[in-house]
Backbone atoms as SQL, in Angstrom:
CREATE TABLE atoms (id INTEGER PRIMARY KEY, chain TEXT, resi INTEGER, resn TEXT, atom TEXT, x REAL, y REAL, z REAL);
INSERT INTO atoms VALUES
  (1, 'A', 1, 'UNK', 'N', 0.814, -1.180, 0.000),
  (2, 'A', 1, 'UNK', 'CA', 0.000, 0.000, 0.000),
  (3, 'A', 1, 'UNK', 'C', 0.865, 1.254, 0.000),
  (4, 'A', 2, 'UNK', 'N', 1.849, 1.314, 0.891),
  (5, 'A', 2, 'UNK', 'CA', 2.726, 2.478, 0.934),
  (6, 'A', 2, 'UNK', 'C', 3.577, 2.550, -0.334),
  (7, 'A', 3, 'UNK', 'N', 4.037, 1.416, -0.832),
  (8, 'A', 3, 'UNK', 'CA', 4.816, 1.403, -2.082),
  (9, 'A', 3, 'UNK', 'C', 3.982, 1.981, -3.216),
  (10, 'A', 4, 'UNK', 'N', 2.719, 1.590, -3.306),
  (11, 'A', 4, 'UNK', 'CA', 1.843, 2.108, -4.361),
  (12, 'A', 4, 'UNK', 'C', 1.653, 3.610, -4.241),
  (13, 'A', 5, 'UNK', 'N', 1.486, 4.104, -3.020),
  (14, 'A', 5, 'UNK', 'CA', 1.314, 5.544, -2.816),
  (15, 'A', 5, 'UNK', 'C', 2.558, 6.303, -3.268),
  (16, 'A', 6, 'UNK', 'N', 3.722, 5.775, -2.953),
  (17, 'A', 6, 'UNK', 'CA', 4.973, 6.419, -3.362),
  (18, 'A', 6, 'UNK', 'C', 5.109, 6.375, -4.880),
  (19, 'A', 7, 'UNK', 'N', 4.875, 5.215, -5.470),
  (20, 'A', 7, 'UNK', 'CA', 4.979, 5.079, -6.928),
  (21, 'A', 7, 'UNK', 'C', 4.006, 6.002, -7.656),
  (22, 'A', 8, 'UNK', 'N', 2.791, 6.113, -7.158),
  (23, 'A', 8, 'UNK', 'CA', 1.788, 6.960, -7.797),
  (24, 'A', 8, 'UNK', 'C', 2.147, 8.439, -7.725),
  (25, 'A', 9, 'UNK', 'N', 2.977, 8.817, -6.781),
  (26, 'A', 9, 'UNK', 'CA', 3.373, 10.222, -6.663),
  (27, 'A', 9, 'UNK', 'C', 4.597, 10.549, -7.522),
  (28, 'A', 10, 'UNK', 'N', 5.186, 9.547, -8.149),
  (29, 'A', 10, 'UNK', 'CA', 6.398, 9.738, -8.940),
  (30, 'A', 10, 'UNK', 'C', 6.072, 9.887, -10.421),
  (31, 'A', 11, 'UNK', 'N', 6.939, 10.603, -11.123),
  (32, 'A', 11, 'UNK', 'CA', 6.798, 10.714, -12.573),
  (33, 'A', 11, 'UNK', 'C', 7.237, 9.405, -13.226),
  (34, 'A', 12, 'UNK', 'N', 6.831, 9.208, -14.457),
  (35, 'A', 12, 'UNK', 'CA', 7.230, 7.998, -15.194),
  (36, 'A', 12, 'UNK', 'C', 8.741, 7.929, -15.323),
  (37, 'A', 13, 'UNK', 'N', 9.376, 9.062, -15.519),
  (38, 'A', 13, 'UNK', 'CA', 10.844, 9.104, -15.625),
  (39, 'A', 13, 'UNK', 'C', 11.506, 8.669, -14.316),
  (40, 'A', 14, 'UNK', 'N', 10.981, 9.159, -13.190),
  (41, 'A', 14, 'UNK', 'CA', 11.542, 8.776, -11.894),
  (42, 'A', 14, 'UNK', 'C', 11.341, 7.290, -11.622),
  (43, 'A', 15, 'UNK', 'N', 10.207, 6.743, -12.052),
  (44, 'A', 15, 'UNK', 'CA', 9.950, 5.314, -11.849),
  (45, 'A', 15, 'UNK', 'C', 10.949, 4.441, -12.600),
  (46, 'A', 16, 'UNK', 'N', 11.511, 4.964, -13.678),
  (47, 'A', 16, 'UNK', 'CA', 12.543, 4.238, -14.429),
  (48, 'A', 16, 'UNK', 'C', 13.879, 4.251, -13.684),
  (49, 'A', 17, 'UNK', 'N', 14.106, 5.283, -12.886),
  (50, 'A', 17, 'UNK', 'CA', 15.395, 5.464, -12.216),
  (51, 'A', 17, 'UNK', 'C', 15.419, 4.971, -10.771),
  (52, 'A', 18, 'UNK', 'N', 14.262, 4.950, -10.130),
  (53, 'A', 18, 'UNK', 'CA', 14.177, 4.680, -8.697),
  (54, 'A', 18, 'UNK', 'C', 13.379, 3.413, -8.450),
  (55, 'A', 19, 'UNK', 'N', 13.928, 2.523, -7.640),
  (56, 'A', 19, 'UNK', 'CA', 13.234, 1.298, -7.258),
  (57, 'A', 19, 'UNK', 'C', 12.499, 1.536, -5.946),
  (58, 'A', 20, 'UNK', 'N', 11.214, 1.282, -5.940),
  (59, 'A', 20, 'UNK', 'CA', 10.397, 1.379, -4.725),
  (60, 'A', 20, 'UNK', 'C', 9.888, -0.023, -4.438),
  (61, 'A', 21, 'UNK', 'N', 10.214, -0.519, -3.241),
  (62, 'A', 21, 'UNK', 'CA', 9.813, -1.882, -2.917),
  (63, 'A', 21, 'UNK', 'C', 9.855, -2.090, -1.418),
  (64, 'A', 22, 'UNK', 'N', 9.449, -3.279, -0.979),
  (65, 'A', 22, 'UNK', 'CA', 9.485, -3.621, 0.441),
  (66, 'A', 22, 'UNK', 'C', 10.892, -4.066, 0.833),
  (67, 'A', 23, 'UNK', 'N', 11.158, -4.015, 2.116),
  (68, 'A', 23, 'UNK', 'CA', 12.461, -4.445, 2.625),
  (69, 'A', 23, 'UNK', 'C', 12.718, -5.899, 2.273),
  (70, 'A', 24, 'UNK', 'N', 11.694, -6.721, 2.387),
  (71, 'A', 24, 'UNK', 'CA', 11.861, -8.151, 2.122),
  (72, 'A', 24, 'UNK', 'C', 12.369, -8.409, 0.708),
  (73, 'A', 25, 'UNK', 'N', 11.923, -7.624, -0.235),
  (74, 'A', 25, 'UNK', 'CA', 12.342, -7.825, -1.623),
  (75, 'A', 25, 'UNK', 'C', 13.742, -7.291, -1.905),
  (76, 'A', 26, 'UNK', 'N', 14.295, -6.503, -0.993),
  (77, 'A', 26, 'UNK', 'CA', 15.647, -5.989, -1.173),
  (78, 'A', 26, 'UNK', 'C', 16.712, -6.933, -0.618),
  (79, 'A', 27, 'UNK', 'N', 16.305, -7.963, 0.100),
  (80, 'A', 27, 'UNK', 'CA', 17.292, -8.884, 0.648),
  (81, 'A', 27, 'UNK', 'C', 18.128, -9.466, -0.479),
  (82, 'A', 28, 'UNK', 'N', 19.426, -9.465, -0.261),
  (83, 'A', 28, 'UNK', 'CA', 20.338, -10.026, -1.253),
  (84, 'A', 28, 'UNK', 'C', 20.787, -9.038, -2.305),
  (85, 'A', 29, 'UNK', 'N', 20.314, -7.805, -2.251),
  (86, 'A', 29, 'UNK', 'CA', 20.746, -6.796, -3.224),
  (87, 'A', 29, 'UNK', 'C', 21.168, -5.530, -2.479),
  (88, 'A', 30, 'UNK', 'N', 21.846, -4.649, -3.189),
  (89, 'A', 30, 'UNK', 'CA', 22.314, -3.392, -2.616),
  (90, 'A', 30, 'UNK', 'C', 21.885, -2.244, -3.503),
  (91, 'A', 31, 'UNK', 'N', 21.824, -1.057, -2.926),
  (92, 'A', 31, 'UNK', 'CA', 21.547, 0.172, -3.654),
  (93, 'A', 31, 'UNK', 'C', 22.466, 1.258, -3.087),
  (94, 'A', 32, 'UNK', 'N', 22.784, 2.241, -3.908),
  (95, 'A', 32, 'UNK', 'CA', 23.603, 3.345, -3.416),
  (96, 'A', 32, 'UNK', 'C', 22.903, 4.073, -2.276),
  (97, 'A', 33, 'UNK', 'N', 21.620, 4.348, -2.461),
  (98, 'A', 33, 'UNK', 'CA', 20.840, 5.084, -1.465),
  (99, 'A', 33, 'UNK', 'C', 19.591, 4.280, -1.127),
  (100, 'A', 34, 'UNK', 'N', 19.330, 4.130, 0.155),
  (101, 'A', 34, 'UNK', 'CA', 18.105, 3.497, 0.631),
  (102, 'A', 34, 'UNK', 'C', 17.345, 4.535, 1.440),
  (103, 'A', 35, 'UNK', 'N', 16.086, 4.752, 1.079),
  (104, 'A', 35, 'UNK', 'CA', 15.182, 5.575, 1.873),
  (105, 'A', 35, 'UNK', 'C', 14.203, 4.614, 2.523),
  (106, 'A', 36, 'UNK', 'N', 14.256, 4.543, 3.843),
  (107, 'A', 36, 'UNK', 'CA', 13.430, 3.611, 4.610),
  (108, 'A', 36, 'UNK', 'C', 12.310, 4.409, 5.260),
  (109, 'A', 37, 'UNK', 'N', 11.101, 4.208, 4.776),
  (110, 'A', 37, 'UNK', 'CA', 9.946, 4.952, 5.262),
  (111, 'A', 37, 'UNK', 'C', 9.141, 4.075, 6.211),
  (112, 'A', 38, 'UNK', 'N', 8.995, 4.539, 7.436),
  (113, 'A', 38, 'UNK', 'CA', 8.239, 3.811, 8.455),
  (114, 'A', 38, 'UNK', 'C', 6.878, 4.482, 8.585),
  (115, 'A', 39, 'UNK', 'N', 5.827, 3.771, 8.227),
  (116, 'A', 39, 'UNK', 'CA', 4.489, 4.366, 8.176),
  (117, 'A', 39, 'UNK', 'C', 3.684, 4.168, 9.454),
  (118, 'A', 40, 'UNK', 'N', 4.320, 3.811, 10.546),
  (119, 'A', 40, 'UNK', 'CA', 3.606, 3.569, 11.806),
  (120, 'A', 40, 'UNK', 'C', 3.124, 4.881, 12.413),
  (121, 'A', 41, 'UNK', 'N', 1.863, 4.884, 12.857),
  (122, 'A', 41, 'UNK', 'CA', 1.328, 6.070, 13.515),
  (123, 'A', 41, 'UNK', 'C', 1.058, 5.836, 15.000),
  (124, 'A', 42, 'UNK', 'N', 1.572, 4.721, 15.522),
  (125, 'A', 42, 'UNK', 'CA', 1.501, 4.421, 16.961),
  (126, 'A', 42, 'UNK', 'C', 2.621, 3.436, 17.284),
  (127, 'A', 43, 'UNK', 'N', 3.010, 3.377, 18.554),
  (128, 'A', 43, 'UNK', 'CA', 4.055, 2.434, 18.968),
  (129, 'A', 43, 'UNK', 'C', 3.562, 0.999, 18.755),
  (130, 'A', 44, 'UNK', 'N', 2.276, 0.779, 18.949),
  (131, 'A', 44, 'UNK', 'CA', 1.693, -0.541, 18.707),
  (132, 'A', 44, 'UNK', 'C', 1.876, -0.946, 17.243),
  (133, 'A', 45, 'UNK', 'N', 1.599, -0.019, 16.322),
  (134, 'A', 45, 'UNK', 'CA', 1.747, -0.294, 14.897),
  (135, 'A', 45, 'UNK', 'C', 3.210, -0.560, 14.550),
  (136, 'A', 46, 'UNK', 'N', 4.112, 0.206, 15.143),
  (137, 'A', 46, 'UNK', 'CA', 5.538, 0.009, 14.894),
  (138, 'A', 46, 'UNK', 'C', 5.965, -1.395, 15.325),
  (139, 'A', 47, 'UNK', 'N', 5.479, -1.836, 16.464),
  (140, 'A', 47, 'UNK', 'CA', 5.819, -3.182, 16.933),
  (141, 'A', 47, 'UNK', 'C', 5.254, -4.260, 16.008),
  (142, 'A', 48, 'UNK', 'N', 4.089, -4.016, 15.423),
  (143, 'A', 48, 'UNK', 'CA', 3.509, -4.980, 14.475),
  (144, 'A', 48, 'UNK', 'C', 4.325, -5.053, 13.184),
  (145, 'A', 49, 'UNK', 'N', 4.864, -3.918, 12.739),
  (146, 'A', 49, 'UNK', 'CA', 5.635, -3.873, 11.497),
  (147, 'A', 49, 'UNK', 'C', 7.040, -4.459, 11.652),
  (148, 'A', 50, 'UNK', 'N', 7.560, -4.410, 12.861),
  (149, 'A', 50, 'UNK', 'CA', 8.935, -4.835, 13.105),
  (150, 'A', 50, 'UNK', 'C', 9.061, -6.360, 13.040),
  (151, 'A', 51, 'UNK', 'N', 10.301, -6.799, 12.895),
  (152, 'A', 51, 'UNK', 'CA', 10.611, -8.232, 12.885),
  (153, 'A', 51, 'UNK', 'C', 11.778, -8.419, 13.852),
  (154, 'A', 52, 'UNK', 'N', 11.452, -8.549, 15.138),
  (155, 'A', 52, 'UNK', 'CA', 12.466, -8.608, 16.178),
  (156, 'A', 52, 'UNK', 'C', 13.081, -9.991, 16.298),
  (157, 'A', 53, 'UNK', 'N', 14.382, -9.989, 16.565),
  (158, 'A', 53, 'UNK', 'CA', 15.097, -11.243, 16.804),
  (159, 'A', 53, 'UNK', 'C', 16.256, -10.949, 17.748),
  (160, 'A', 54, 'UNK', 'N', 16.489, -11.853, 18.683),
  (161, 'A', 54, 'UNK', 'CA', 17.608, -11.719, 19.605),
  (162, 'A', 54, 'UNK', 'C', 18.850, -12.305, 18.946),
  (163, 'A', 55, 'UNK', 'N', 19.857, -11.462, 18.708),
  (164, 'A', 55, 'UNK', 'CA', 21.109, -11.888, 18.087),
  (165, 'A', 55, 'UNK', 'C', 22.262, -11.497, 18.998),
  (166, 'A', 56, 'UNK', 'N', 23.017, -12.486, 19.453),
  (167, 'A', 56, 'UNK', 'CA', 24.147, -12.259, 20.364),
  (168, 'A', 56, 'UNK', 'C', 23.740, -11.423, 21.574),
  (169, 'A', 57, 'UNK', 'N', 22.552, -11.694, 22.114),
  (170, 'A', 57, 'UNK', 'CA', 22.076, -11.001, 23.303),
  (171, 'A', 57, 'UNK', 'C', 21.531, -9.606, 23.047),
  (172, 'A', 58, 'UNK', 'N', 21.427, -9.222, 21.780),
  (173, 'A', 58, 'UNK', 'CA', 20.930, -7.894, 21.424),
  (174, 'A', 58, 'UNK', 'C', 19.647, -8.051, 20.621),
  (175, 'A', 59, 'UNK', 'N', 18.609, -7.323, 21.020),
  (176, 'A', 59, 'UNK', 'CA', 17.350, -7.350, 20.282),
  (177, 'A', 59, 'UNK', 'C', 17.512, -6.528, 19.007),
  (178, 'A', 60, 'UNK', 'N', 17.277, -7.146, 17.847),
  (179, 'A', 60, 'UNK', 'CA', 17.495, -6.522, 16.543),
  (180, 'A', 60, 'UNK', 'C', 16.189, -6.544, 15.758),
  (181, 'A', 61, 'UNK', 'N', 15.909, -5.437, 15.075),
  (182, 'A', 61, 'UNK', 'CA', 14.793, -5.418, 14.123),
  (183, 'A', 61, 'UNK', 'C', 15.381, -5.837, 12.782),
  (184, 'A', 62, 'UNK', 'N', 15.056, -7.032, 12.350),
  (185, 'A', 62, 'UNK', 'CA', 15.675, -7.581, 11.131),
  (186, 'A', 62, 'UNK', 'C', 15.342, -6.765, 9.886),
  (187, 'A', 63, 'UNK', 'N', 14.127, -6.204, 9.800),
  (188, 'A', 63, 'UNK', 'CA', 13.781, -5.374, 8.640),
  (189, 'A', 63, 'UNK', 'C', 14.650, -4.124, 8.598),
  (190, 'A', 64, 'UNK', 'N', 14.801, -3.474, 9.732),
  (191, 'A', 64, 'UNK', 'CA', 15.645, -2.283, 9.801),
  (192, 'A', 64, 'UNK', 'C', 17.084, -2.642, 9.474),
  (193, 'A', 65, 'UNK', 'N', 17.554, -3.762, 9.982),
  (194, 'A', 65, 'UNK', 'CA', 18.921, -4.212, 9.719),
  (195, 'A', 65, 'UNK', 'C', 19.150, -4.443, 8.225),
  (196, 'A', 66, 'UNK', 'N', 18.198, -5.091, 7.565),
  (197, 'A', 66, 'UNK', 'CA', 18.316, -5.320, 6.120),
  (198, 'A', 66, 'UNK', 'C', 18.372, -3.985, 5.392),
  (199, 'A', 67, 'UNK', 'N', 17.484, -3.063, 5.756),
  (200, 'A', 67, 'UNK', 'CA', 17.444, -1.760, 5.080),
  (201, 'A', 67, 'UNK', 'C', 18.772, -1.020, 5.224),
  (202, 'A', 68, 'UNK', 'N', 19.320, -0.990, 6.425),
  (203, 'A', 68, 'UNK', 'CA', 20.572, -0.260, 6.660),
  (204, 'A', 68, 'UNK', 'C', 21.733, -0.912, 5.922),
  (205, 'A', 69, 'UNK', 'N', 21.811, -2.218, 5.981),
  (206, 'A', 69, 'UNK', 'CA', 22.973, -2.899, 5.397),
  (207, 'A', 69, 'UNK', 'C', 22.919, -2.996, 3.876),
  (208, 'A', 70, 'UNK', 'N', 21.788, -2.647, 3.242),
  (209, 'A', 70, 'UNK', 'CA', 21.702, -2.667, 1.781),
  (210, 'A', 70, 'UNK', 'C', 22.116, -1.338, 1.159),
  (211, 'A', 71, 'UNK', 'N', 22.293, -0.315, 1.993),
  (212, 'A', 71, 'UNK', 'CA', 22.689, 1.006, 1.500),
  (213, 'A', 71, 'UNK', 'C', 24.205, 1.079, 1.377),
  (214, 'A', 72, 'UNK', 'N', 24.695, 1.292, 0.143),
  (215, 'A', 72, 'UNK', 'CA', 26.143, 1.378, -0.072),
  (216, 'A', 72, 'UNK', 'C', 26.689, 2.759, 0.291),
  (217, 'A', 73, 'UNK', 'N', 25.921, 3.816, 0.054),
  (218, 'A', 73, 'UNK', 'CA', 26.431, 5.166, 0.284),
  (219, 'A', 73, 'UNK', 'C', 25.639, 5.957, 1.313),
  (220, 'A', 74, 'UNK', 'N', 24.312, 5.834, 1.292),
  (221, 'A', 74, 'UNK', 'CA', 23.496, 6.671, 2.169),
  (222, 'A', 74, 'UNK', 'C', 22.236, 5.929, 2.586),
  (223, 'A', 75, 'UNK', 'N', 21.880, 6.076, 3.860),
  (224, 'A', 75, 'UNK', 'CA', 20.642, 5.533, 4.409),
  (225, 'A', 75, 'UNK', 'C', 19.835, 6.688, 4.974),
  (226, 'A', 76, 'UNK', 'N', 18.588, 6.800, 4.556),
  (227, 'A', 76, 'UNK', 'CA', 17.702, 7.862, 5.027),
  (228, 'A', 76, 'UNK', 'C', 16.503, 7.208, 5.698),
  (229, 'A', 77, 'UNK', 'N', 16.234, 7.613, 6.931),
  (230, 'A', 77, 'UNK', 'CA', 15.110, 7.086, 7.691),
  (231, 'A', 77, 'UNK', 'C', 14.018, 8.152, 7.751),
  (232, 'A', 78, 'UNK', 'N', 12.818, 7.801, 7.293),
  (233, 'A', 78, 'UNK', 'CA', 11.656, 8.693, 7.361),
  (234, 'A', 78, 'UNK', 'C', 10.634, 8.086, 8.297),
  (235, 'A', 79, 'UNK', 'N', 10.089, 8.889, 9.179),
  (236, 'A', 79, 'UNK', 'CA', 9.064, 8.405, 10.087),
  (237, 'A', 79, 'UNK', 'C', 8.737, 9.452, 11.127),
  (238, 'A', 80, 'UNK', 'N', 7.773, 9.141, 11.953),
  (239, 'A', 80, 'UNK', 'CA', 7.339, 10.026, 13.022),
  (240, 'A', 80, 'UNK', 'C', 8.332, 9.929, 14.178),
  (241, 'A', 81, 'UNK', 'N', 9.039, 11.017, 14.432),
  (242, 'A', 81, 'UNK', 'CA', 10.079, 11.027, 15.467),
  (243, 'A', 81, 'UNK', 'C', 9.519, 10.602, 16.818),
  (244, 'A', 82, 'UNK', 'N', 8.360, 11.138, 17.190),
  (245, 'A', 82, 'UNK', 'CA', 7.786, 10.824, 18.503),
  (246, 'A', 82, 'UNK', 'C', 7.473, 9.341, 18.653),
  (247, 'A', 83, 'UNK', 'N', 6.998, 8.717, 17.584),
  (248, 'A', 83, 'UNK', 'CA', 6.693, 7.280, 17.619),
  (249, 'A', 83, 'UNK', 'C', 7.992, 6.475, 17.624),
  (250, 'A', 84, 'UNK', 'N', 8.889, 6.773, 16.688),
  (251, 'A', 84, 'UNK', 'CA', 10.137, 6.007, 16.571),
  (252, 'A', 84, 'UNK', 'C', 10.983, 6.099, 17.835),
  (253, 'A', 85, 'UNK', 'N', 11.015, 7.257, 18.464),
  (254, 'A', 85, 'UNK', 'CA', 11.870, 7.424, 19.646),
  (255, 'A', 85, 'UNK', 'C', 11.335, 6.672, 20.864),
  (256, 'A', 86, 'UNK', 'N', 10.096, 6.194, 20.823),
  (257, 'A', 86, 'UNK', 'CA', 9.552, 5.382, 21.922),
  (258, 'A', 86, 'UNK', 'C', 10.015, 3.932, 21.849),
  (259, 'A', 87, 'UNK', 'N', 10.513, 3.524, 20.684),
  (260, 'A', 87, 'UNK', 'CA', 10.990, 2.164, 20.483),
  (261, 'A', 87, 'UNK', 'C', 12.485, 2.132, 20.787),
  (262, 'A', 88, 'UNK', 'N', 12.954, 1.228, 21.656),
  (263, 'A', 88, 'UNK', 'CA', 14.370, 1.223, 22.040),
  (264, 'A', 88, 'UNK', 'C', 15.343, 1.087, 20.865),
  (265, 'A', 89, 'UNK', 'N', 15.011, 0.280, 19.876),
  (266, 'A', 89, 'UNK', 'CA', 15.912, 0.077, 18.739),
  (267, 'A', 89, 'UNK', 'C', 16.002, 1.338, 17.891),
  (268, 'A', 90, 'UNK', 'N', 14.860, 1.905, 17.547),
  (269, 'A', 90, 'UNK', 'CA', 14.868, 3.124, 16.737),
  (270, 'A', 90, 'UNK', 'C', 15.429, 4.302, 17.537),
  (271, 'A', 91, 'UNK', 'N', 15.135, 4.358, 18.827),
  (272, 'A', 91, 'UNK', 'CA', 15.675, 5.423, 19.667),
  (273, 'A', 91, 'UNK', 'C', 17.198, 5.379, 19.675),
  (274, 'A', 92, 'UNK', 'N', 17.752, 4.183, 19.777),
  (275, 'A', 92, 'UNK', 'CA', 19.214, 4.035, 19.743),
  (276, 'A', 92, 'UNK', 'C', 19.773, 4.523, 18.405),
  (277, 'A', 93, 'UNK', 'N', 19.124, 4.141, 17.314),
  (278, 'A', 93, 'UNK', 'CA', 19.564, 4.576, 15.992),
  (279, 'A', 93, 'UNK', 'C', 19.485, 6.104, 15.865),
  (280, 'A', 94, 'UNK', 'N', 18.381, 6.692, 16.282),
  (281, 'A', 94, 'UNK', 'CA', 18.206, 8.140, 16.232),
  (282, 'A', 94, 'UNK', 'C', 19.307, 8.842, 17.021),
  (283, 'A', 95, 'UNK', 'N', 19.612, 8.330, 18.199),
  (284, 'A', 95, 'UNK', 'CA', 20.660, 8.937, 19.028),
  (285, 'A', 95, 'UNK', 'C', 22.036, 8.810, 18.371),
  (286, 'A', 96, 'UNK', 'N', 22.266, 7.725, 17.644),
  (287, 'A', 96, 'UNK', 'CA', 23.537, 7.567, 16.935),
  (288, 'A', 96, 'UNK', 'C', 23.659, 8.540, 15.773),
  (289, 'A', 97, 'UNK', 'N', 22.517, 8.908, 15.182),
  (290, 'A', 97, 'UNK', 'CA', 22.527, 9.788, 14.011),
  (291, 'A', 97, 'UNK', 'C', 22.589, 11.258, 14.383),
  (292, 'A', 98, 'UNK', 'N', 22.164, 11.602, 15.604),
  (293, 'A', 98, 'UNK', 'CA', 22.181, 13.016, 16.021),
  (294, 'A', 98, 'UNK', 'C', 23.580, 13.551, 16.158);
């Protein structure tokens, strides 16, 4: 749904140059720039969208991890600051970026 909204707002020329897709479909590939848009409007929704896994004693959001590690040059995170900062994983990332 969010991918369709983004694609519909783009020109035909931009659609030829820019790939818009889900995180799951980006696994195994890389891009110079990744824009990761989090459409959660509540902490509950954010938890539903996340894919948490305990790795080496650290709770990791696997979707976020895939998005970050697929960016070769730049990673851009879009989302509601107030919602994202309530989540420990996103809060840690936000604090690292400040």
